[in-house]
N, C-alpha and C positions, 0 to 999 in steps of 0.2 A: 220668145220662145211660141207655138201654140200650145194649146195645152195637150192634148194629142201628143204631142213629140214630149214633152216635157213629161206626163204617164209614162211613155217607154219606155225612156231615159231613165228613171226614179226603177222602173221594175228590173232594169240591167242591168241596175246594184241594189236587187237586193230592199230596196228601202219602197218607204210610201212617200205622195207628196202631199202635203202639208197647208192647207192655204194659210197664210199666216196675217195677211193684210187683205180681207175680202173689201175692201171700200177704197181701199186706195186703189188711183190708174196707172197701168194697168194693176192689176189685182197680183199678188205679193204671196208665191207661193214655196215650198221649203223640200227638200226630198232627204225625210228624217224617218226613222224609228216613230213609228206612229204613236205606242207603250211606251217608249223613254220619253218624247214629249209631255204624253200625259203623268205621266209621275214626275216629271221636273214642274207642270204648272199647279200642282197636288201641293209641289213640298214650296215653291213660293208663295202659294196663295195661305200656308199654315203660317208660314215664316211672317209674312204680312197681320196674320191672326193673330198669335203673338206680339206684338211690336203695336198691337192697339189699350187704351187706359177706355174701360168700358167707368162712363159718372155717375154715379149713382146719389141716390137722395135718401141722405142720412138725419133721420125723424127726431129729436128733440124734447120732451112733454113736460109743459112745467103746471103750474097752476097758481092762481095769483096772488097765492099765499107763499110763494116758494122762498122758503131762507137762505142768506147767503152764504152759507156756505155748501151749502147744497145750488146754488147759481154757479157759484164758482168751480165748481166740478163740474158740470154740465156745457158753461163755457170755454171752457180748458180741453174738454173733449172737442167741442164743435171748434176749435181755436185746429187740432189734429186733425179732422176731418176735412175740412180747407185745404190744409199743405197737405194732404194724400190728393185734393183736384177732384173733390166730393163736392157737392152740393148740400147743404145745410138746410133746416124745414124744422122751423121750432116752432110750440104749437100748443097755447094757453088752454086745458081746460078749463070751461068752467061747470061745477057738478050743484045741481040743487041751487041753492040760494045766492050762490055766488055770480048767478048770473046777474043777477042786478049791479054787478062792481064789475063789469066790462073796462074801468076806465085803468082799472088797477093790471085786468089783464091786457091793453096795450101801451101805459111804460114799462110795463117787463120788456115787451118784445125791443121800444122803441130804446132799453136801457142797453139789450141786448145787441141791435144793428149798435148803435154806441160803441160800446167795446171790441164792438169786430168789425168795426169801419176797415182797419188797415189790413184785415187779416181776407178782407173777402166786399164785393161790393151787394149794395139789396137792391133787391128787385121789387123795388114800390112800397107800399106802405103796409101798417100791420091791416090785416082784412077781418073781417067775423062774420065767420058760416055757419050757421044754428048754433051747440053749444062750443064752438073751436073758435081762436082767433091765429093769426099763422102769420108768420112771414120767411123769406128765403132767401138764403144769402148763396154768391156762386161765388167760386172762390175766384181771387185775382189771378189774371196771365202776366206770368213773368215774365219779361221780354229781353233783357239781356242775365243766359245764364251764364256764360262765359266773362263775369269780371277779369279785367287785364290783372293781375298776379303782382301789386308789389315790389321790387326790386329790392332782393336783399341788402344789408348796411355794407358797408367797407368792412373787412377786417384791422382789428382792432393793430393800433404801434405801423400800421401802411402806409406807402399813398396809395387816393382811391385811385389812379390809372395807375399803379404798378403794371410792367409785364406780369411772363412768367417769371416763374425763379429757373435762378440758373447764369450760366457763365455768358455775359455780353456779343452778341454776334461779330462776327472776324470781319473783317474790310474783306476781299480780296488781293490776294502778293499782287504786288506794280511791279509790270515788266519793262 
């Protein structure tokens, strides 16, 4: 239909002519209320935005001589962060003379990466930048979210393939 004819028909109906798909051949247009169309598009965008999950980078700071209890506490936080779908950045800060013991910091980060292997994937080796050594761990993508559920056990005392309880079905009368 020619454009001027489509505009005339839309005006007769008291609607606006909206170009839905301008790149199609021929372009696709609809006769509808422009204000309502804008409102519906805005609602669709807001719904899409609600369903998004923004991945954050959670940072955990250690020192080269971090105690076992403190290490375990931070490791559990990292596991929780990874389960939520966030990335974890483990940082070992060296202060003063501690910079002479970079190997202790790297051992700590390697231990941390070994402990979190089943919860996330390690992105590279520990890196030393200035007075900090850091390591980044990303969450593992779970491919099968809806695993098949195991079937319930048959009721005790009954046959495994017993039909519904009640009288047996009757045969039709013979004629």
